[in-house]
N, C-alpha and C positions, 0 to 999 in steps of 0.2 A: 272711414266715412260713416256717418250716422245714417242708418236706414230711414226711409220715409216713415214719418209718424202716422199711425193709424188714427183716423178721425171717423166721426159718425157718417160723413159723406162717403168715405172710402168703404165703410161697411155696407152702405146702400148700393154702391156700385158693385160690390162683391155679390150681393143678392141678385142684382140685375144680370150679372155675368155668370151666375151659377157657380161661383166660387164659395166653397164652404168656409164658415167662420169658426176659428178655434178660440175657446175661452176656458180659463182655469181660474180657481181662486188662489189668492195669496194674502198673507197677513203680515209679512215682515220684509225688510230690505234684502236679505240674502237670497231668499227664494224668488222674490220679485225680479231681482237682477238676473238670476238663472233663467227664469221663464222668458223674460224679455229678450235676452241674448239668444235663446233657443228659437225665437221667432213667433211666439204666441201673439194672436191678434188682440185679444181683450183679456185683461186681468180684472177679476171681480174681487173687491175687498168685501167678502160676504159676512153677513151676520152669523154665519156658520162658525165664525171665530168664537162665538159663545160656547159651541160644542167642542171644537177641535183644539182651541187654544186655552180656553178657560175651564173646560170640563163640565159645563152645565148640561143638563138633560135636553133642554130646548134652546131655541135662539132668543127667547124672550128676555132673559136677564141682561144682555149686553146693552151698554148705554151709548149715547151719542158721543160722549167724550172718549170712550174706549174705541169706538169706530174711527174717530178722528185720529187717535193715536196710531192705530194699525194702518190707516190709509196714508198718513204722513210718512210712515216707515216705508210703505210700498212705493210711493211716488219717487222717493230718493233713489230707488234702484232701477227706475224705468227710463228708457230713452225712446222707445218706439211704440210700445203697446198703448192701447186706449185703456184707461183705468176708471172703472165704475165702482161706486161705493153704495152699499145697502143703507137705506135709512132704517134704523133699528126700531123695533116695536116701541110704541109710545111717543115717537118723535114726529108723527105726522097724522095719526088717526083722529085726534080730537077736533082739529079744525085746520083749514087751509093756511091760515096765518102762521100757525106753529110749524106746519110742514115747510113753508117757505123759509122761515127762520132757520130750521134744521138744515135744509138744503144749502142755504147761503153759508152757514157755518162750515159745512163740509167743503164747499168749493174754496172758500177764502183761507181756511186753516190747513188744508191738505194739499191743494194744488191739483186735485183730481179733476177728471174730465166730464163727470156726470154722476147721476144718482139712480138707484133702482128702488122701487117700492112695490109692495104687494097689493093686489086687488084691482077691480075694474070700476064699475059704475059708482061704487061706494066711496072711492077715493078720487073720483074724476075732478072734483073742484080743486083738490090739492095739486093734482097733476097739472092742471091748466095754470094754476097760479105760479107753480115752480117754473113751468115752461115760459110763462110771460116775463119772468125775470131773466130769461136767457140761459137757464140751466138745462142741459140735455137730460131727458128722463127715459129710463128703460122700465117697461112694465114687467109684471110677473103674475102669471095666471096658472090655474090648475091646483096642484098641491102647494099651498102657501104656508110654510112652516110657522109663521107668526100666528096663524089661526089654528094651530094644532089642537088646542083644547076644545075648540068648537067642533072640529072634525072628529076628534077622539081616536084617530087612527092615521097611520101613514100610508094607507092603502091607495091604490090608483083612484084618481078623481075623474069626474065627468064621464063615467060609463053609462049613466042614465041620461035619457034624452033631455030632460029639463035642465040638468046641470051643464050638459054639453051645449045646449042652445044658449044658455047664459054666457058660457065661456066665449062662444063665437061672437056674441053681441059685445061683450066686454073688449075683445080684441079689436073689433072695429071702432069702438069708442076711444080706445087708447090711441089707435092709429089716427083717427080724426082729430084728437086733441093735440097731436104733434109728437108723440113718443117716437124715438128713433129706432126702437127695437122692443121685442117682447120675449121674455123667458117663459117657456111652457114646461111645467114640472109634473112628471108622473101622470100622464094622461094617455089614452089609447093612441097608437101611432096613426090610425086612420083619421082621427079628429085633428091631430097636430098637422097632418098633411093638408087637410082641408083649410085650416087656418093659415098655414104658410102660403098656400096658393091663393087665398082670398085677400089677405092684406099685402100692401106694397112694401112694408118695412120688414127688416130681417127678423126671423123667428129663431130663437136659440133654444134647443131642447136639452132637458136632463130627464132621462127616462120617458122621452116622448117620441122615440123612434127615429128612423133614418131620413125622413123626408123634411126635417127642419132645415133651415138655412145654415145652421151651425150647431155646435154642441158645447156644453160646459160640464166640468166635473170638479169636485172638491179635491184639492191637491193631496190631502192626506189619504184619500181613498184611491186615487189614481196611482200614487207612489207606494201604496202598501204600508204606510206608517200606521194607519188605523186598520186593524185586521178584523175588528168585530162587525163592521158594517159591510154586508155583502148582498146588496139588492141585485136583482136580475140585470138592471141597466148598467151596472158598474163593470167596466173592463179595467182590471188592475194591471198596469204596465210594468210594475216593479214591485219587489217585496223588500222594502227597506227595513221592515220590523226585525227580521231575523239577523241580517248582517250587523245592524246597529247594536242589537242585543249582544251578539257574539263579540263585537269589537270592545264594548264596554266591559264585558266579563273578562276579556283578555287583559284589558287595562288594569282592572281590579287585581287580577292574578299577578301581573307584573309588579304592581305597587306593593302588594302583600309580600312577595318573594324578594323584594329589593332589586329586581331586575331592571326596573325603570326608576330613575334615569340611569343610563350607562355612563361610563367615563366620557364617551363621545358626545353625550347629551348634557354635559355640564360645562361650566366656564372655569 
């Protein structure tokens, strides 16, 4: 029996009922299927693919075509989870018409269930235009990685009153525009709590404390595939780096010594 599919409406009910929302990134069919079968609520096809899949220093280089490729792969592995896709840098910032075209391409070519984009008031026209076309939109405030060169650092955002005030205003604007949820990244827990209690839509945190309506982590960080990235907010649930390395080293040894394949492993 196929479990009930997660929808934006279900996420809204989860917030109302105080049930926390679980969210993780995925970029391919195999991991998406594992996460979906494990019961994850939301899968984010993040532009973090630029970092963890392609090896870039920032999220900026990944293209819309590449995001569509990853999202299409993820969708084929999912039966239950809500799948949201990041609009990559350069695909929505210039004008709302381009933003809509990018969002429509993602929805039509991947089968995903919604898009996510970074920013508040400055992208509000794009948000409204995408929503008017019937595409669900998730907002993203706080540390917005596509703006990293403007920030110049990955440090905690909105510690100062002026930036905190703008973030709260932006959250209300995104809610009023019709976003179904907002991601808050790397901001003080007290500020995230205030936002989560002020807006009626789900607030998903990453480095934003325990008072959000849900949490999201990058799969490579959570599973310990990427061992270089160790921020305070990350809880590493597994260390896949070491056993994978040892398994491949053993394979190399077995091939070099002619131990693999054995007679039982040949035809």
